[in-house]
C-alpha positions as CSV (number, residue, x, y, z in Angstrom):
1,M,-216.3,-62.6,-125.4
2,K,-219.4,-65.4,-125.6
3,A,-219.6,-67.7,-128.1
4,K,-223.0,-67.3,-130.3
5,R,-225.6,-70.0,-129.4
6,N,-227.2,-71.5,-132.8
7,T,-230.5,-71.9,-132.6
8,A,-232.9,-73.3,-135.3
9,P,-235.9,-71.7,-136.8
10,A,-239.0,-72.9,-135.7
11,I,-240.7,-75.7,-137.9
12,D,-243.9,-74.3,-139.8
13,I,-244.6,-77.1,-142.0
14,G,-248.5,-76.8,-140.7
15,I,-248.5,-79.8,-138.0
16,S,-247.9,-78.5,-134.9
17,A,-245.4,-79.6,-132.3
18,A,-247.7,-82.0,-130.7
19,D,-248.6,-83.7,-133.6
20,R,-244.6,-83.7,-135.0
21,A,-243.6,-85.2,-132.2
22,K,-246.8,-88.1,-132.0
23,I,-245.4,-88.7,-135.8
24,A,-241.9,-89.2,-135.0
25,K,-242.7,-91.8,-132.1
26,G,-244.5,-93.7,-134.1
27,L,-241.6,-93.5,-136.9
28,S,-239.3,-94.5,-134.0
29,R,-241.5,-97.8,-133.6
30,L,-241.2,-97.9,-137.8
31,L,-237.3,-97.7,-137.8
32,A,-237.0,-100.0,-134.7
33,D,-239.6,-102.9,-136.3
34,S,-238.1,-102.0,-140.0
35,Y,-234.3,-101.8,-138.7
36,T,-234.6,-105.1,-136.8
37,L,-236.5,-107.0,-139.9
38,Y,-233.3,-105.2,-141.6
39,L,-231.3,-108.1,-139.3
40,M,-233.1,-110.9,-139.7
41,T,-233.0,-110.7,-143.2
42,H,-230.0,-110.2,-143.4
43,N,-228.9,-112.5,-140.9
44,F,-231.3,-115.4,-143.1
45,H,-229.1,-114.5,-146.1
46,W,-226.0,-115.4,-144.6
47,N,-226.9,-118.6,-142.9
48,V,-229.3,-120.4,-145.1
49,K,-228.9,-123.6,-146.0
50,G,-230.0,-126.5,-147.6
51,P,-231.7,-127.2,-151.6
52,M,-233.2,-123.7,-151.4
53,F,-229.8,-122.4,-150.6
54,N,-229.1,-120.1,-154.1
55,T,-232.6,-119.1,-154.6
56,L,-233.3,-117.9,-150.4
57,H,-230.3,-116.6,-150.3
58,L,-231.0,-114.0,-153.6
59,M,-234.4,-113.2,-152.6
60,F,-233.0,-112.6,-149.1
61,M,-230.1,-110.2,-150.6
62,G,-232.7,-108.5,-152.3
63,Q,-234.8,-107.4,-149.2
64,Y,-232.8,-106.9,-147.3
65,T,-231.2,-104.0,-149.5
66,E,-234.6,-102.7,-149.8
67,Q,-235.0,-103.0,-145.9
68,W,-231.5,-100.7,-145.7
69,N,-232.3,-97.9,-148.2
70,A,-235.7,-97.7,-146.3
71,L,-234.0,-97.4,-142.8
72,D,-232.6,-94.0,-144.2
73,L,-235.8,-92.4,-145.5
74,I,-237.6,-93.2,-142.0
75,A,-234.4,-91.8,-140.1
76,E,-234.6,-88.6,-142.2
77,R,-238.5,-88.0,-141.9
78,I,-237.8,-88.4,-138.4
79,R,-235.0,-85.6,-138.6
80,S,-237.2,-83.8,-140.9
81,L,-239.8,-83.1,-138.3
82,G,-236.9,-81.6,-135.8
83,V,-237.3,-85.0,-133.7
84,P,-233.5,-87.2,-133.3
85,A,-233.8,-90.8,-135.0
86,P,-233.1,-93.5,-133.1
87,G,-229.7,-95.3,-134.0
88,T,-229.3,-98.0,-131.5
89,Y,-229.7,-101.2,-130.7
90,K,-230.7,-100.2,-127.1
91,E,-233.0,-98.1,-128.2
92,F,-234.4,-100.0,-131.2
93,V,-234.9,-103.5,-128.8
94,K,-236.9,-101.0,-126.6
95,L,-238.9,-99.4,-129.7
96,A,-239.4,-102.7,-132.0
97,S,-242.1,-105.0,-131.0
98,I,-240.5,-107.7,-133.7
99,K,-238.3,-110.0,-131.1
100,E,-234.8,-111.5,-132.3
101,V,-234.7,-115.2,-133.0
102,E,-232.6,-117.4,-131.4
103,G,-230.0,-119.4,-133.0
104,V,-230.4,-120.3,-137.3
105,P,-233.7,-122.0,-138.1
106,K,-234.0,-123.8,-140.9
107,A,-234.9,-122.1,-144.5
108,D,-239.1,-122.8,-144.1
109,D,-238.4,-121.6,-140.5
110,M,-236.8,-118.0,-141.9
111,I,-239.5,-117.9,-144.4
112,R,-242.6,-117.9,-141.7
113,H,-240.0,-115.6,-138.9
114,L,-239.6,-113.3,-142.1
115,V,-244.1,-113.4,-142.7
116,A,-244.3,-112.5,-139.4
117,A,-241.9,-109.9,-139.0
118,Q,-243.1,-108.2,-142.9
119,E,-246.0,-108.7,-141.1
120,A,-245.6,-106.6,-137.6
121,T,-243.8,-103.8,-139.5
122,A,-246.7,-103.0,-141.3
123,R,-248.9,-103.1,-138.4
124,T,-246.2,-100.7,-136.5
125,A,-246.9,-98.8,-139.9
126,R,-250.5,-98.2,-139.8
127,K,-250.9,-98.1,-136.0
128,G,-248.4,-94.8,-136.6
129,Q,-250.8,-92.7,-138.6
130,G,-253.5,-90.6,-137.9
131,A,-252.0,-87.1,-137.3
132,R,-253.7,-84.3,-138.9
133,D,-251.9,-81.7,-141.1
134,E,-253.6,-78.0,-139.7
135,R,-252.9,-75.6,-142.6
136,P,-256.5,-74.9,-144.3
137,R,-256.8,-76.2,-147.4
138,R,-259.2,-76.8,-150.4
139,A,-262.3,-79.3,-149.0
140,G,-261.4,-82.8,-148.6
141,G,-257.7,-82.2,-148.0
142,A,-255.7,-81.3,-145.4
143,G,-256.4,-79.6,-142.4
144,S,-260.3,-80.6,-143.8
145,G,-259.8,-82.5,-139.8
146,R,-260.2,-86.3,-141.6
147,P,-256.6,-87.9,-140.5
148,R,-253.6,-87.7,-141.6
149,A,-250.6,-89.6,-142.3
150,G,-248.2,-87.0,-141.4
151,G,-245.9,-88.7,-144.4
152,L,-246.0,-92.2,-142.4
153,A,-248.4,-93.6,-145.3
154,R,-245.9,-92.9,-147.9
155,I,-243.5,-94.9,-146.7
156,P,-243.8,-98.7,-147.5
157,P,-242.9,-100.9,-144.8
158,A,-239.5,-102.2,-145.5
159,G,-238.9,-105.3,-147.1
160,A,-242.3,-104.7,-149.0
161,G,-240.8,-104.9,-152.4
162,A,-241.5,-107.9,-154.4
163,A,-238.8,-110.6,-154.5
164,P,-236.2,-111.6,-157.0
165,G,-238.1,-113.0,-160.6
166,G,-241.5,-110.8,-159.7
167,R,-242.3,-113.4,-156.9
168,S,-244.1,-111.6,-153.3
169,P,-241.6,-113.4,-150.3
170,G,-245.2,-114.3,-148.1
171,R,-247.0,-117.1,-147.7
172,A,-244.2,-119.3,-148.6
173,G,-244.7,-122.8,-149.1
174,G,-248.9,-122.9,-149.7
175,R,-250.2,-121.3,-146.7
């Protein structure tokens, strides 16, 4: 007796299969950059030292916690489009625009690396936008021919939240 094959129903969310694939590709790059940023932030949390240890240690912990939660949202968004989410280091290295930091930098260099990685992640998020919802809607809304983010714009870049105490971690050192 042959086993029944379970076939998933076709996805009809008003976005064509080609656009879903394009959105998933952009989200996969965002996931790779976000994971790389998460890992970098956690590494720096573990290895920071010096007079700013406590402040940076706590700030990095707040950031990597937010980044971890964002990773799950991004991966689940990819899956909701009917595409497997990347989940290996090999895939992330191939997809990420952020390069690993060698060794353990000084605390002020950690901040510079993280700012650059956060900016790269934001650029990746913006590059992934552009698919349209093809369902007819009211004037000016989805289906109007104007570019849509396909959900990507609603996901903030990992680490986009404020640091502990409400301060932004970016532009440290009076930059």
